[in-house]
C-alpha positions in Angstrom: -22.6 -33.0 16.3 -20.8 -33.3 13.5 -23.7 -29.9 12.6 -22.1 -27.8 15.4 -18.5 -28.6 14.2 -19.3 -27.9 10.6 -21.4 -24.9 11.9 -17.9 -24.0 13.9 -15.6 -24.7 10.8 -17.6 -22.1 9.3 -17.4 -19.5 12.4 -14.1 -19.9 12.7 -12.9 -19.4 8.9 -15.4 -16.5 9.1 -13.8 -14.6 11.6 -10.1 -16.0 10.6 -10.8 -14.1 7.4 -10.2 -10.4 7.8 -6.1 -11.9 8.7 -6.3 -13.5 4.7 -6.4 -9.4 3.7 -2.6 -8.8 5.8 -1.3 -11.4 5.3 1.1 -11.5 3.0 1.6 -14.2 0.1 -2.3 -13.7 -0.1 -3.8 -11.5 -3.0 -4.8 -8.9 -1.3 -2.1 -8.4 1.4 1.1 -8.5 -1.9 -1.6 -5.1 -3.2 -1.7 -4.1 0.0 2.0 -4.1 1.2 3.5 -3.2 -2.4 5.3 0.5 -2.0 4.7 3.4 -3.3 7.0 6.7 -4.7 5.7 9.6 -4.2 7.3 12.6 -6.7 6.5 16.1 -5.6 5.8 18.2 -8.7 5.7 22.2 -8.1 2.3 22.0 -9.9 1.7 19.1 -7.4 2.2 15.3 -5.6 1.9 12.2 -8.3 1.6 8.8 -6.7 3.2 5.8 -8.5 2.3 2.3 -6.8 5.7 0.6 -7.4 6.2 -3.8 -8.1 9.7 -4.6 -6.4 7.4 -8.2 -7.5 8.2 -7.8 -11.0 10.9 -5.6 -10.7 13.0 -5.9 -6.8 16.1 -4.6 -8.8 14.8 -1.6 -9.8 12.7 -0.2 -7.1 15.7 -0.9 -4.3 17.6 1.8 -6.3 14.5 4.1 -6.8 14.2 3.4 -2.7 17.7 4.5 -2.6 17.7 7.2 -5.0 15.0 8.5 -3.9 14.9 8.2 0.3 19.0 10.2 0.0 17.6 12.9 -2.0 18.5 12.2 -5.6 15.5 13.8 -7.3 15.0 16.6 -4.5 15.4 19.9 -7.3 16.3 17.9 -10.5 13.7 18.9 -13.5 11.7 16.6 -16.0 13.6 16.7 -19.0 11.0 15.5 -21.1 7.1 16.6 -22.6 6.5 14.1 -25.4 2.8 14.2 -26.1 1.3 11.2 -26.4 4.1 9.5 -25.8 6.3 9.7 -22.4 7.4 11.9 -19.2 10.8 11.9 -18.2 12.6 13.2 -15.4 15.9 12.0 -12.9 18.6 13.7 -14.9 21.1 15.2 -13.1 22.9 16.6 -16.4 19.8 18.6 -17.0 19.9 17.3 -20.6 18.9 13.6 -20.8 22.2 12.0 -20.7 23.3 11.9 -16.6 22.7 10.0 -13.7 23.7 8.5 -10.7 26.8 6.7 -12.0 24.7 3.2 -11.1 23.8 0.9 -13.5 20.5 -1.2 -13.5 20.4 -4.4 -15.3 17.3 -5.1 -16.6 14.5 -6.7 -15.4 11.8 -7.1 -18.8 8.8 -8.5 -17.6 4.8 -9.2 -18.1 3.8 -5.8 -17.0 2.9 -3.7 -20.1 3.8 -0.1 -21.0 0.0 1.3 -20.4 -0.8 5.0 -19.5 1.0 6.0 -16.6 3.1 3.2 -16.5 6.7 3.8 -15.1 9.5 2.0 -16.2 13.4 3.1 -16.2 15.3 4.9 -19.5 18.3 3.8 -21.0 20.7 4.1 -23.9 21.1 1.1 -26.2 22.3 -1.3 -23.7 19.9 -3.1 -21.5 21.7 -3.0 -18.7 22.9 0.5 -18.6 19.8 2.1 -16.8 20.4 4.5 -14.0 18.5 7.3 -12.7 16.0 8.0 -15.3 12.7 7.3 -15.6 9.8 7.9 -17.5 5.7 7.7 -17.2 4.1 6.8 -20.3 1.2 9.0 -21.5 -0.5 6.4 -23.5 -0.1 2.9 -24.2 3.2 2.0 -26.2 2.7 -1.5 -26.4 6.3 -1.1 -29.2 8.3 -0.6 -25.8 6.8 -3.8 -23.9 9.7 -6.4 -22.9 12.4 -4.0 -24.0 12.6 -0.9 -21.7 11.8 -2.4 -17.8 8.3 -1.3 -15.6 8.7 -0.8 -12.1 5.3 0.9 -11.6 2.3 2.6 -12.3 1.2 5.3 -12.0 -2.7 5.7 -9.3 -3.2 9.4 -8.4 -1.6 12.7 -10.9 -1.4 12.0 -14.5 -3.6 14.6 -14.4 -0.9 16.8 -13.8 1.5 15.2 -15.9 -1.0 16.1 -19.2 -1.1 19.5 -19.0 2.7 20.1 -18.5 4.3 21.8 -21.5 5.4 19.9 -24.6 9.5 19.8 -24.9 10.0 22.1 -28.4 13.5 19.7 -28.3 13.9 17.0 -30.1 12.0 14.1 -29.0 10.5 16.6 -26.5 13.3 16.7 -24.3 13.2 20.5 -23.3 16.7 22.0 -23.7 16.7 25.4 -21.5 16.7 23.8 -18.1 14.5 27.4 -16.9 11.9 25.4 -18.5 11.9 22.2 -16.9 8.5 21.3 -14.4 10.7 21.1 -11.1 10.7 18.3 -9.1 10.7 19.5 -5.7 10.9 15.2 -3.9 10.2 12.1 -4.8 10.3 9.7 -2.0 9.3 5.7 -1.5 7.6 3.8 1.2 6.6 1.2 1.7 
């Protein structure tokens, strides 16, 4: 009898195992539930997995801006090879924003190739709408800027962008800046 009860318990556990993949709180379930930000450039699509568990305020603000169409028609304002690609500036010169800043959310997420973070000025709580994507590991930025996502596809598009010829890789002429078709957050 005890052997039958043990066997029944194992069978029940095996039947319930697939549910753990989808339950909130399970490691696999959290991975499946992470929202994604899709950045469509004229050259193709970049998909970013967002981390609301590490930067909830930033992810919420990015979702709000993206899904309201804020980024549609903006451009990539900076391409600094071996460093970052930067976008999200309605002034097209690296100085603009939406007018609403976000409190810094420093975490243990690292500035590795494909990491997505918030651009800001000297004040840690000055991030607004501009974001950057690391083209290489940038450990000197760790703990100083909010990382809120990681590129999961499309890095090859960023690698092909022409370097900015202005200071720090900025692209001074708006006509030379790669255009963003749309940005949306799903999930």
